[in-house]
C-alpha positions as CSV (number, residue, x, y, z in Angstrom):
1,M,-0.8,-8.1,-13.0
2,D,0.8,-10.8,-11.3
3,G,-2.3,-11.8,-9.2
4,K,-1.3,-10.2,-5.9
5,I,-3.0,-7.9,-3.6
6,Y,-0.8,-4.8,-2.8
7,L,-1.2,-3.3,0.8
8,P,1.0,-0.4,1.7
9,R,2.5,-0.9,5.2
10,R,0.5,1.1,8.1
11,K,0.3,0.1,11.8
12,I,-3.5,0.0,12.8
13,A,-5.1,-0.3,15.7
14,R,-7.0,-3.5,17.0
15,N,-10.4,-3.1,18.5
16,S,-11.8,-5.8,20.8
17,Q,-14.6,-6.9,18.7
18,G,-12.5,-7.3,15.4
19,T,-14.8,-4.9,13.4
20,I,-13.7,-3.3,10.5
21,K,-15.2,-0.7,8.0
22,L,-15.3,-1.4,4.4
23,T,-15.6,0.8,1.3
24,P,-19.3,0.5,-0.6
25,E,-17.5,-1.3,-3.2
26,A,-15.7,-3.9,-1.0
27,M,-19.1,-4.4,0.9
28,D,-20.7,-5.1,-2.4
29,A,-18.1,-7.6,-3.3
30,L,-18.4,-9.2,0.1
31,V,-22.3,-9.6,-0.1
32,E,-21.8,-11.1,-3.6
33,A,-19.3,-13.7,-2.3
34,A,-21.5,-14.6,0.6
35,E,-24.6,-14.9,-1.4
36,E,-22.5,-17.0,-4.0
37,S,-21.1,-19.3,-1.5
38,G,-23.8,-19.4,1.0
39,L,-21.7,-18.4,3.8
40,S,-22.5,-15.5,6.4
41,V,-20.7,-12.3,5.6
42,R,-18.5,-12.9,8.7
43,Q,-17.4,-16.4,7.3
44,A,-16.8,-15.2,3.9
45,A,-14.6,-12.2,4.8
46,S,-12.8,-14.4,7.3
47,M,-12.1,-17.1,4.8
48,I,-10.9,-14.6,1.9
49,I,-8.7,-12.9,4.4
50,T,-7.0,-16.3,5.8
51,Q,-6.7,-17.6,2.4
52,A,-5.0,-14.5,0.7
53,V,-2.6,-14.7,3.5
54,Q,-2.0,-18.5,3.5
55,N,-1.5,-18.3,-0.5
56,N,1.0,-15.6,-0.3
57,L,-1.5,-13.4,-2.2
58,I,-0.6,-10.1,-0.4
59,E,2.4,-8.0,-1.1
60,Y,3.3,-5.7,1.5
61,G,4.8,-1.9,0.1
62,A,6.1,0.9,1.7
63,G,3.5,3.0,3.2
64,E,3.1,6.0,5.5
65,D,5.3,4.6,8.5
66,D,8.0,3.4,6.0
67,E,8.5,7.0,4.7
């Protein structure tokens, strides 16, 4: 494993509230991160996402739209 997060390419529709739906496993991991850090779930999710992008930890691959 090279330590990167792999995401298939896919166009998504943004909603006005910035709401996302998580799998139960992802929610458990997010709640654990929030509890350990003392941040709110929203703050923890935002920090995880922005740091992953800023530190080039996401590798984008071919997805449904590219096939």
